[in-house]
C-alpha positions as semicolon CSV with decimal commas, in nm:
position;residue;x (nm);y (nm);z (nm)
1;M;21,292;-0,694;12,105
2;K;21,596;-0,519;12,091
3;P;21,674;-0,265;12,415
4;I;21,725;-0,022;12,105
5;H;21,396;-0,135;11,952
6;A;21,160;-0,094;12,281
7;L;21,377;0,231;12,379
8;I;21,254;0,402;12,004
9;L;20,901;0,232;12,069
10;C;20,870;0,423;12,399
11;V;20,963;0,716;12,255
12;A;20,707;0,691;11,958
13;L;20,430;0,647;12,207
14;L;20,576;0,931;12,458
15;G;20,526;1,116;12,167
16;T;20,148;1,020;12,049
17;P;19,991;1,231;12,219
18;L;20,136;1,531;12,162
19;S;20,136;1,447;11,806
20;L;19,747;1,383;11,766
21;H;19,645;1,727;11,941
22;A;19,987;1,968;11,825
23;A;19,862;2,088;11,492
24;D;19,499;2,167;11,657
25;I;19,370;2,514;11,573
26;W;19,286;2,725;11,856
27;E;19,251;3,038;11,946
28;N;19,373;3,114;12,310
29;R;19,400;2,835;12,618
30;A;19,474;2,838;12,984
31;S;19,582;2,575;13,263
32;V;19,479;2,467;13,559
33;L;19,709;2,220;13,825
34;V;19,505;2,008;13,966
35;P;19,703;1,787;14,328
36;E;19,513;1,504;14,348
37;P;19,265;1,312;14,134
38;G;18,903;1,436;14,189
39;I;18,676;1,668;14,124
40;A;18,751;1,980;14,048
41;E;18,610;2,294;13,977
42;A;18,749;2,666;13,827
43;V;18,608;2,979;13,711
44;L;18,639;2,990;13,357
45;P;18,834;3,255;13,199
46;P;18,657;3,500;12,968
47;E;18,936;3,473;12,668
48;L;18,801;3,141;12,667
49;M;18,455;3,201;12,613
50;K;18,387;3,199;12,206
51;K;17,991;3,191;12,193
52;N;17,927;2,917;11,927
53;G;17,511;2,900;11,908
54;S;17,232;3,024;12,089
55;N;17,347;2,893;12,456
56;A;17,732;2,656;12,313
57;V;18,103;2,822;12,323
58;D;18,375;2,659;12,149
59;L;18,546;2,493;12,433
60;A;18,780;2,189;12,458
61;L;18,951;2,038;12,796
62;E;19,295;1,848;12,753
63;G;19,493;1,610;13,045
64;P;19,838;1,637;13,181
65;D;19,883;1,336;12,922
66;G;19,733;1,574;12,614
67;N;19,403;1,424;12,540
68;R;19,003;1,522;12,552
69;R;18,844;1,496;12,875
70;A;18,454;1,513;12,943
71;F;18,359;1,825;13,170
72;E;18,049;2,040;13,249
73;L;17,975;2,454;13,250
74;Y;17,753;2,606;13,475
75;W;17,632;2,906;13,540
76;R;17,504;2,896;13,928
77;E;17,355;2,698;14,175
78;P;17,042;2,791;14,312
79;D;17,013;2,792;14,697
80;T;16,840;2,430;14,837
81;T;16,586;2,385;15,106
82;E;16,555;2,078;15,319
83;R;16,264;1,990;15,503
84;Y;16,317;1,771;15,855
85;E;15,898;1,711;16,030
86;L;15,952;1,718;16,381
87;K;15,794;1,468;16,605
88;A;15,743;1,638;17,004
89;Y;15,865;1,420;17,308
90;S;15,704;1,630;17,584
91;K;15,421;1,815;17,593
92;K;15,317;2,040;17,882
93;F;15,176;2,308;18,094
94;N;15,450;2,584;18,252
95;N;15,396;2,751;18,579
96;R;15,209;3,027;18,427
97;G;14,958;2,770;18,180
98;E;15,135;2,833;17,859
99;F;15,128;2,508;17,660
100;I;15,512;2,421;17,540
101;W;15,564;2,152;17,261
102;R;15,880;1,992;17,260
103;C;16,112;1,888;17,059
104;N;16,433;1,725;16,907
105;A;16,617;1,937;16,665
106;P;16,754;1,775;16,338
107;D;17,150;1,750;16,270
108;H;17,120;1,999;16,046
109;E;17,171;2,436;16,015
110;V;16,763;2,495;16,053
111;N;16,663;2,833;15,919
112;A;16,301;2,859;15,972
113;L;16,021;2,667;16,112
114;H;15,674;2,638;16,028
115;V;15,375;2,540;16,239
116;T;15,056;2,475;16,132
117;L;14,767;2,379;16,396
118;D;14,437;2,153;16,282
119;N;14,205;2,423;16,454
120;P;14,161;2,719;16,264
121;R;13,959;2,910;16,573
122;I;14,300;2,982;16,791
123;I;14,428;3,315;16,825
124;G;14,727;3,341;16,917
125;K;15,100;3,349;16,929
126;V;15,383;3,120;17,004
127;E;15,767;3,191;17,141
128;V;16,009;2,985;17,025
129;R;16,319;2,856;17,227
130;A;16,636;2,634;17,165
131;R;16,921;2,453;17,319
132;V;17,273;2,557;17,173
133;N;17,520;2,372;17,355
134;D;17,372;2,332;17,626
135;I;17,228;2,668;17,711
136;W;16,880;2,761;17,633
137;I;16,811;3,100;17,438
138;I;16,497;3,269;17,285
139;L;16,500;3,267;16,937
140;V;16,190;3,442;16,868
141;K;15,947;3,639;17,136
142;D;15,568;3,676;16,979
143;A;15,549;3,524;16,620
144;A;15,196;3,492;16,513
145;L;14,981;3,241;16,455
146;V;14,772;3,358;16,139
147;R;14,465;3,170;16,057
148;S;14,467;2,988;15,654
149;G;14,119;2,781;15,537
150;R;14,097;2,513;15,784
151;Q;14,436;2,551;15,975
152;T;14,604;2,794;16,169
153;R;14,974;2,905;16,070
154;S;15,308;3,010;16,133
155;E;15,640;3,061;15,915
156;I;15,899;3,209;16,200
157;P;16,250;3,264;16,047
158;I;16,463;3,230;16,313
159;K;16,909;3,233;16,293
160;P;17,041;2,993;16,075
161;D;17,271;2,733;16,352
162;T;17,254;2,388;16,393
163;Y;17,019;2,325;16,708
164;Q;16,982;2,066;16,972
165;E;16,589;2,115;17,092
166;F;16,357;2,326;17,041
167;D;16,032;2,466;17,234
168;L;15,759;2,628;17,115
169;I;15,559;2,824;17,428
170;F;15,151;2,888;17,292
171;K;15,008;3,176;17,474
172;G;14,700;3,303;17,388
173;F;14,538;3,669;17,400
174;D;14,258;3,552;17,658
175;R;14,220;3,361;17,964
176;D;14,026;3,075;17,812
177;F;14,331;3,072;17,598
178;D;14,571;2,886;17,916
179;K;14,592;2,528;18,022
180;K;14,466;2,431;17,656
181;V;14,630;2,159;17,466
182;I;14,716;2,253;17,142
183;S;14,650;2,034;16,861
184;V;14,946;2,060;16,626
185;E;14,946;1,894;16,359
186;R;15,289;1,972;16,239
187;V;15,619;2,159;16,324
188;T;15,858;2,124;16,022
189;A;16,198;2,242;15,987
190;L;16,346;2,433;15,720
191;S;16,748;2,416;15,614
192;V;16,860;2,643;15,331
193;T;17,203;2,539;15,155
194;K;17,321;2,901;15,009
195;G;17,454;2,748;14,635
196;T;17,707;2,920;14,421
197;D;17,612;3,269;14,338
198;Y;17,706;3,421;13,988
199;A;18,132;3,405;13,946
200;K;18,201;3,791;13,911
201;Q;18,505;3,919;13,776
202;N;18,587;4,326;13,617
203;V;18,775;4,340;13,310
204;T;18,924;4,667;13,154
205;P;18,948;4,639;12,840
206;K;19,133;4,874;12,618
207;F;18,888;5,143;12,464
208;Q;18,856;5,464;12,189
209;V;18,697;5,750;12,160
210;S;18,551;5,970;11,931
211;E;18,299;6,250;11,836
212;S;18,069;6,208;11,597
213;G;17,855;6,566;11,577
214;D;17,701;6,603;11,941
215;I;17,738;6,213;12,027
216;T;18,041;6,081;12,287
217;E;18,116;5,747;12,093
218;L;18,331;5,446;12,308
219;R;18,434;5,152;12,135
220;A;18,623;4,841;12,305
221;L;18,670;4,483;12,224
222;L;18,576;4,220;12,456
223;P;18,849;3,966;12,589
224;G;18,584;3,667;12,442
225;S;18,255;3,627;12,265
226;G;17,923;3,513;12,441
227;L;18,028;3,668;12,776
228;Y;17,733;3,798;13,035
229;I;17,801;4,148;13,099
230;N;17,651;4,260;13,396
231;T;17,724;4,653;13,436
232;L;17,939;4,884;13,262
233;R;18,143;5,145;13,465
234;L;18,266;5,441;13,327
235;T;18,505;5,718;13,482
236;T;18,421;6,070;13,321
237;E;18,537;6,395;13,373
238;T;18,227;6,554;13,435
239;Q;17,921;6,440;13,584
240;F;17,673;6,289;13,298
241;L;17,319;6,311;13,237
242;G;17,169;6,284;12,882
243;D;17,046;5,931;12,707
244;W;17,270;5,677;12,639
245;L;17,349;5,362;12,389
246;V;17,497;5,040;12,435
247;G;17,519;4,789;12,167
248;R;17,772;4,647;11,911
249;E;17,898;4,687;11,559
250;E;17,835;4,459;11,255
251;I;17,925;4,498;10,880
252;R;17,619;4,528;10,649
253;N;17,618;4,629;10,316
254;G;17,957;4,720;10,284
255;Q;17,950;4,937;10,607
256;R;18,042;4,941;10,984
257;T;17,656;4,943;11,070
258;F;17,523;4,994;11,533
259;V;17,343;4,768;11,645
260;P;17,148;4,887;11,986
261;I;17,139;4,642;12,234
262;A;17,054;4,897;12,599
263;E;16,933;5,236;12,640
264;G;16,865;5,465;12,937
265;S;16,908;5,793;13,054
266;V;17,079;5,961;13,350
267;R;16,831;6,212;13,474
268;H;16,966;6,331;13,846
269;V;17,305;6,450;13,955
270;S;17,439;6,185;14,150
271;D;17,705;6,197;14,442
272;K;17,937;5,959;14,210
273;I;18,023;6,287;13,958
274;H;18,281;6,112;13,804
275;E;18,129;5,760;13,761
276;L;17,848;5,654;13,537
277;T;17,710;5,335;13,571
278;L;17,497;5,174;13,291
279;P;17,288;4,806;13,365
280;I;17,335;4,543;13,056
281;R;17,231;4,216;13,272
282;D;17,295;4,031;12,921
283;R;17,439;3,801;12,684
284;W;17,639;3,987;12,478
285;K;17,727;3,851;12,146
286;G;18,029;3,883;11,951
287;K;18,331;4,112;12,113
288;S;18,226;4,468;11,999
289;L;18,150;4,645;12,213
290;V;17,997;5,051;12,116
291;I;17,879;5,303;12,395
292;K;17,724;5,649;12,295
293;L;17,669;5,921;12,524
294;D;17,437;6,191;12,443
295;P;17,511;6,507;12,735
296;K;17,227;6,700;12,552
297;G;17,492;6,974;12,443
298;R;17,671;6,986;12,815
299;Y;18,032;6,975;12,842
300;L;18,104;6,602;12,933
301;G;18,491;6,571;12,887
302;S;18,654;6,249;12,733
303;P;18,577;5,933;12,940
304;S;18,930;5,808;13,121
305;A;18,845;5,504;13,241
306;L;18,593;5,144;13,123
307;S;18,512;4,872;13,381
308;V;18,331;4,583;13,254
309;E;18,160;4,359;13,542
310;L;18,108;4,024;13,411
311;F;17,943;3,649;13,530
312;L;18,158;3,394;13,413
313;P;18,057;3,037;13,390
314;R;18,276;2,747;13,615
315;I;18,420;2,438;13,441
316;V;18,402;2,148;13,670
317;F;18,554;1,796;13,589
318;S;18,721;1,466;13,661
319;A;19,094;1,533;13,736
320;D;19,166;1,117;13,675
321;K;19,526;1,233;13,779
322;E;19,704;1,443;13,895
323;G;19,894;1,753;13,673
324;A;19,814;2,008;13,432
325;Y;19,495;2,092;13,262
326;T;19,459;2,227;12,957
327;A;19,121;2,413;12,806
328;L;19,140;2,555;12,447
329;S;18,849;2,795;12,234
330;G;18,832;2,800;11,854
331;T;18,902;2,355;11,820
332;G;18,561;2,345;11,730
333;S;18,444;2,168;12,000
334;E;18,092;2,272;12,115
335;A;17,988;2,288;12,477
336;Q;17,656;2,364;12,653
337;I;17,642;2,587;12,945
338;L;17,380;2,470;13,191
339;T;17,237;2,715;13,401
340;S;17,281;2,540;13,771
341;L;17,498;2,212;13,772
342;G;17,368;1,897;13,682
343;N;17,441;1,657;13,961
344;R;17,380;1,877;14,317
345;N;17,462;1,592;14,489
346;R;17,836;1,527;14,400
347;P;18,128;1,410;14,588
348;P;18,356;1,719;14,789
349;Y;18,567;1,896;14,512
350;Q;18,904;2,095;14,497
351;I;18,876;2,428;14,374
352;V;19,147;2,547;14,106
353;S;19,214;2,859;13,940
354;F;19,328;2,909;13,595
355;S;19,649;3,081;13,437
356;E;19,705;3,321;13,273
357;A;19,526;3,309;12,940
358;K;19,764;3,306;12,641
359;A;19,682;3,344;12,277
360;N;19,756;3,156;12,002
361;P;20,096;3,316;11,808
362;D;20,044;3,135;11,474
363;L;19,738;3,363;11,470
364;T;19,784;3,685;11,331
365;K;19,664;3,941;11,164
366;Q;19,845;3,795;10,866
367;A;19,683;3,527;10,892
368;L;19,371;3,691;10,810
369;T;19,516;3,740;10,505
370;D;19,594;3,382;10,432
371;T;19,257;3,217;10,506
372;Y;19,058;3,481;10,357
373;K;19,122;3,582;10,003
374;L;18,903;3,831;9,852
375;K;18,997;4,054;9,546
376;G;18,804;4,312;9,391
377;G;18,669;4,343;9,011
378;P;18,883;4,607;8,741
379;F;18,925;4,930;8,806
380;T;18,947;5,218;8,604
381;N;19,008;5,585;8,742
382;E;18,784;5,790;8,473
383;G;18,531;5,995;8,648
384;F;18,763;6,030;8,938
385;T;18,924;6,414;9,057
386;W;19,118;6,337;9,323
387;A;19,352;6,063;9,420
388;A;19,560;5,991;9,751
389;S;19,832;5,723;9,818
390;V;19,833;5,465;10,054
391;A;20,163;5,296;10,175
392;V;20,115;4,939;10,307
393;S;20,465;4,774;10,425
394;A;20,317;4,420;10,527
395;P;20,084;4,184;10,499
396;G;19,715;4,235;10,697
397;Y;19,414;4,426;10,853
398;Y;19,396;4,800;10,811
399;R;19,246;5,089;10,846
400;L;19,249;5,398;10,655
401;P;19,090;5,753;10,790
402;F;19,031;5,947;10,489
403;P;19,254;6,297;10,448
404;M;19,090;6,630;10,505
405;E;19,014;6,689;10,127
406;A;18,883;6,363;10,077
407;S;18,630;6,412;10,381
408;L;18,530;6,689;10,258
409;S;18,456;6,626;9,927
410;P;18,027;6,591;9,847
411;N;18,020;6,262;9,759
412;R;18,256;6,046;9,989
413;A;18,074;5,729;9,919
414;G;18,187;5,689;9,611
415;I;18,589;5,578;9,581
416;R;18,742;5,301;9,603
417;L;19,077;5,185;9,632
418;A;19,291;5,002;9,456
419;K;19,625;4,795;9,372
420;G;19,740;4,894;8,969
421;E;19,404;4,808;8,760
422;T;19,254;4,618;9,037
423;Q;18,985;4,686;9,343
424;V;19,057;4,617;9,670
425;P;18,756;4,547;9,896
426;F;18,677;4,735;10,178
427;F;18,396;4,835;10,460
428;M;18,300;5,183;10,539
429;D;18,440;5,205;10,933
430;R;18,312;5,501;11,139
431;T;18,369;5,841;11,118
432;E;18,405;6,090;11,386
433;N;18,551;6,467;11,450
434;V;18,879;6,573;11,348
435;P;18,979;6,947;11,433
436;T;19,185;7,157;11,190
437;P;19,325;7,507;11,319
438;L;19,212;7,802;11,143
439;P;19,531;8,118;11,170
440;L;19,394;8,361;11,380
441;A;19,420;8,768;11,255
442;P;19,292;9,021;11,522
443;D;19,175;9,353;11,352
444;Y;19,081;9,620;11,691
445;D;18,928;9,859;11,652
446;K;19,034;10,128;11,972
447;A;18,731;10,327;11,927
448;Q;18,439;10,120;11,902
449;N;18,620;9,861;12,115
450;R;18,589;9,554;11,908
451;T;18,780;9,307;11,778
452;T;18,740;9,136;11,467
453;W;18,796;8,800;11,310
454;D;18,797;8,693;10,980
455;L;18,841;8,288;10,971
456;T;18,827;8,099;10,636
457;L;18,742;7,759;10,642
458;P;18,975;7,550;10,429
459;Q;18,693;7,452;10,111
460;P;18,299;7,473;10,113
461;S;18,159;7,113;10,255
462;P;17,818;7,024;10,403
463;W;18,099;6,809;10,671
464;W;18,140;7,078;10,872
465;V;18,078;7,024;11,191
466;A;18,157;7,317;11,473
467;L;18,347;7,579;11,474
468;N;18,584;7,603;11,853
469;L;18,683;7,909;11,982
470;S;18,924;7,914;12,313
471;A;18,995;8,187;12,546
472;E;19,157;8,210;12,901
473;G;19,024;8,447;13,164
474;I;18,734;8,578;13,331
475;F;18,470;8,717;13,091
476;R;18,156;8,764;12,964
477;R;18,073;8,834;12,578
478;T;17,853;8,889;12,291
479;V;18,030;8,709;12,009
480;T;17,826;8,749;11,675
481;I;17,861;8,525;11,349
482;Q;17,824;8,684;11,032
483;L;17,828;8,511;10,682
484;P;17,896;8,724;10,357
485;K;17,607;8,846;10,164
486;P;17,518;8,771;9,851
487;G;17,739;8,824;9,626
488;Q;18,036;8,878;9,828
489;V;17,890;9,245;9,887
490;G;17,905;9,254;10,297
491;W;17,813;9,107;10,589
492;E;17,520;8,928;10,753
493;T;17,475;8,828;11,130
494;W;17,469;8,461;11,075
495;K;17,362;8,396;11,496
496;T;17,443;8,573;11,761
497;V;17,581;8,353;12,136
498;T;17,687;8,433;12,489
499;W;18,003;8,294;12,588
500;R;18,168;8,357;12,955
501;N;18,348;8,200;13,187
502;T;18,382;8,240;13,566
503;L;18,717;8,041;13,606
504;D;19,017;8,194;13,586
505;S;19,137;7,886;13,328
506;E;19,072;7,784;12,937
507;T;18,737;7,771;12,787
508;T;18,595;7,685;12,456
509;L;18,295;7,773;12,275
510;R;18,134;7,565;11,999
511;I;17,957;7,732;11,687
512;P;17,760;7,446;11,545
513;L;17,865;7,454;11,150
514;A;17,557;7,175;11,059
515;R;17,337;7,428;10,904
516;L;17,636;7,675;10,725
517;P;17,492;7,721;10,430
518;E;17,606;7,528;10,100
519;G;17,958;7,717;9,933
520;Q;18,041;7,907;10,216
521;N;18,390;7,875;10,378
522;K;18,422;8,223;10,570
523;I;18,307;8,326;10,880
524;R;18,332;8,688;11,056
525;I;18,322;8,691;11,413
526;L;18,241;9,024;11,625
527;M;18,318;9,078;11,942
528;D;18,222;9,385;12,150
529;H;18,472;9,417;12,464
530;N;18,240;9,712;12,621
531;D;18,429;9,867;12,951
532;N;18,642;9,568;13,015
533;E;18,996;9,502;12,855
534;P;19,000;9,338;12,550
535;L;19,023;8,948;12,469
536;S;19,191;8,723;12,277
537;I;19,085;8,448;12,149
538;T;19,395;8,155;12,182
539;T;19,320;7,907;11,932
540;A;19,032;7,843;11,659
541;E;18,978;7,476;11,520
542;A;18,698;7,370;11,256
543;V;18,575;7,039;11,308
544;Y;18,510;6,817;11,039
545;T;18,352;6,450;11,024
546;A;18,608;6,223;10,896
547;P;18,510;5,854;10,715
548;S;18,743;5,552;10,721
549;I;18,765;5,228;10,563
550;C;18,876;4,901;10,694
551;F;19,066;4,687;10,441
552;L;19,260;4,359;10,382
553;A;19,614;4,397;10,215
554;Y;19,766;4,050;10,053
555;E;20,099;4,230;9,980
556;P;20,342;4,502;10,043
557;G;20,350;4,807;9,802
558;P;20,150;5,087;9,738
559;L;19,764;5,090;9,660
560;T;19,578;5,462;9,610
561;L;19,250;5,591;9,703
562;H;19,045;5,769;9,479
563;G;18,741;5,975;9,502
564;G;18,594;6,274;9,384
565;H;18,363;6,134;9,121
566;P;18,027;6,264;9,152
567;T;17,780;6,043;9,102
568;L;17,990;5,692;9,149
569;P;17,779;5,469;9,383
570;A;17,958;5,312;9,693
571;P;18,083;4,968;9,604
572;D;17,953;4,645;9,714
573;Y;18,231;4,391;9,814
574;D;18,234;4,009;9,933
575;L;18,243;4,066;10,281
576;S;17,980;3,923;10,499
577;L;18,137;3,575;10,498
578;V;18,421;3,736;10,726
579;R;18,254;3,951;10,851
580;T;18,216;3,827;11,236
581;K;18,623;3,774;11,242
582;L;18,733;4,111;11,155
583;M;18,468;4,249;11,417
584;E;18,665;4,080;11,605
585;T;19,027;4,241;11,520
586;L;19,173;4,522;11,589
587;P;19,294;4,663;11,261
588;T;19,644;4,848;11,240
589;Q;19,601;5,227;11,130
590;V;19,788;5,362;10,805
591;A;19,780;5,670;10,679
592;A;19,753;5,825;10,331
593;Q;19,968;6,084;10,179
594;P;19,798;6,395;10,078
595;V;19,543;6,480;9,813
596;A;19,675;6,503;9,427
597;S;19,419;6,673;9,233
598;K;19,342;6,527;8,865
599;T;19,218;6,766;8,665
600;T;19,138;7,161;8,773
601;T;18,930;7,316;8,527
602;W;18,984;7,705;8,407
603;S;18,634;7,820;8,465
604;G;18,667;7,628;8,794
605;S;19,019;7,835;8,852
606;W;18,862;8,195;8,796
607;I;18,534;8,116;9,006
608;K;18,740;8,015;9,357
609;H;19,018;8,308;9,280
610;F;18,727;8,575;9,232
611;Q;18,523;8,435;9,556
612;A;18,833;8,492;9,744
613;N;18,847;8,785;9,706
614;G;18,499;8,933;9,702
615;W;18,456;8,985;9,342
616;G;18,207;8,747;9,230
617;L;17,930;9,017;9,148
618;Y;18,174;9,249;8,977
619;A;18,273;9,008;8,770
620;A;17,830;8,906;8,674
621;L;17,825;9,279;8,625
622;G;18,109;9,281;8,434
623;L;18,014;9,032;8,192
624;V;17,674;9,146;8,162
625;A;17,764;9,458;8,072
626;L;17,971;9,316;7,778
627;V;17,736;9,112;7,625
628;L;17,462;9,425;7,605
629;L;17,792;9,647;7,488
630;G;17,806;9,396;7,162
631;I;17,396;9,401;7,130
632;I;17,413;9,774;7,116
633;A;17,778;9,769;6,931
634;K;17,524;9,566;6,654
635;I;17,208;9,789;6,671
636;L;17,334;10,153;6,605
637;P;17,551;10,061;6,291
638;A;17,256;9,888;6,152
639;A;16,979;10,163;6,194
640;E;17,250;10,486;6,088
641;G;17,303;10,305;5,726
642;G;16,915;10,285;5,679
643;K;16,909;10,645;5,740
644;E;17,158;10,695;5,475
645;T;16,964;10,473;5,214
646;E;16,657;10,700;5,237
């Protein structure tokens, strides 16, 4: 063979292992450097945990040459107990008449001694001495001998150590016990070898905080799936007392659905004011993590930190050569995680550590649109009363919160997202509380030392949650909330609350609007200052629930969100096949343009005009008067004509 041909063949052979696996699909990978051949063990990074079955993970291991290697995964190694039966080489009495039983100790660390006598009538105690480094020491002063069936026993824990000899000195409670040869049936030394406990690691995933009604919700994505969560720790602004729920989210029936996994309550005050610990102790399905906190109307503030304590498995493999070994998730290979290590008598092994896990750069959000082709049916805009334009700059996975006008419309489920005449499939994402500021125009009555604020919500809607009023200073005020009377004639009291602040700082009064009467959007706030300086409300904001949708965009360009249809039901798209992958990916948020109304009827605009000016009752009375005048005008001429005929 010519030298040039041999060189080409060598290069081809060297490149073969790499080419075999270069095109493999993988999601995350991390490498570990093994300095020499032999058994190696490392803790598996959480990013490489990808649950595949009931107790299996999708994991593969490649050697320095690029070829796959065998490995084993296990959670922990329990303690092992070895028993050594001891034999006496000396039995004698000391000068106090006590029976001494002496033996050699095993060449292992001893944690306890079990003594068994074949006479059940013996009642006494035993002292244990041991020789360590040629020095005799007392380990246990007086261990009781306890009757057990037809025997007398004593289980004696001692300080774990490697001893040379043991002396068992038997003592009685009376003189008859002295100078008696004790029939020792068996003495056993127990050597307990501590196993390897769970590998613990704390991760701090990024999270989002939102409010839904009175509930504070945290949403996070775990670094892997199938992780064993021991505890969750939250840092809160104030101490939390109330109920909590922890679970995950799935896509069911075209919308994001919360699946509860663990729940509990905090009922007592703790010295850890800003720390909330939630015990989970369960293996988690998927990456989605949702925490719901219900403080029962008390102020909680926004949680500032989240820490997740994980139990991670260990990977054990035989390194046939030194070099870098790479673990990969998402290759389609299946591996079981054993409860404990399979071979407990393995030779000494080397502990190594993985490098930081890296995600496959080819698996981007755009890859979702390349992998999953989901298109909707035909679309027509008949029956929709409003539309909002949505600009998408590139293909990908997006989240679209509803604008305010769309959020406040009655039939929020009957919306559609379209590109031209084709629907764009989506699923309903979570709803969250969104505040909108309200203008303040105080009307101060100096004679009564009272201030009145007339507030107008942007529009009547069943989706208003609360009205938040803010003020500063130390004060105590009675606040009266009024609503217009039927017919818009005058005001009537809806509720009365006491607002107070004992600190010279800003405070917020939250007025729930969940039971605001239908069609109502005007609110009057009355505040009597009594003999105090007038209090000013610095800000007022109305809070409403805003839904959102998630969708896949396959090409850039404008989309349109349509709504306002009075009877259209929620759509039903084929998203079930990709729901797991979508829930493990964070969407890019995109905003809609302001809502544009498609139709505004003459009667509707005039009704709103009358309601805005409080003329509803007068308009109705005027219409009734006109009808009555028309009837009278028709009746009176007929009556007069009849009289002239006579």
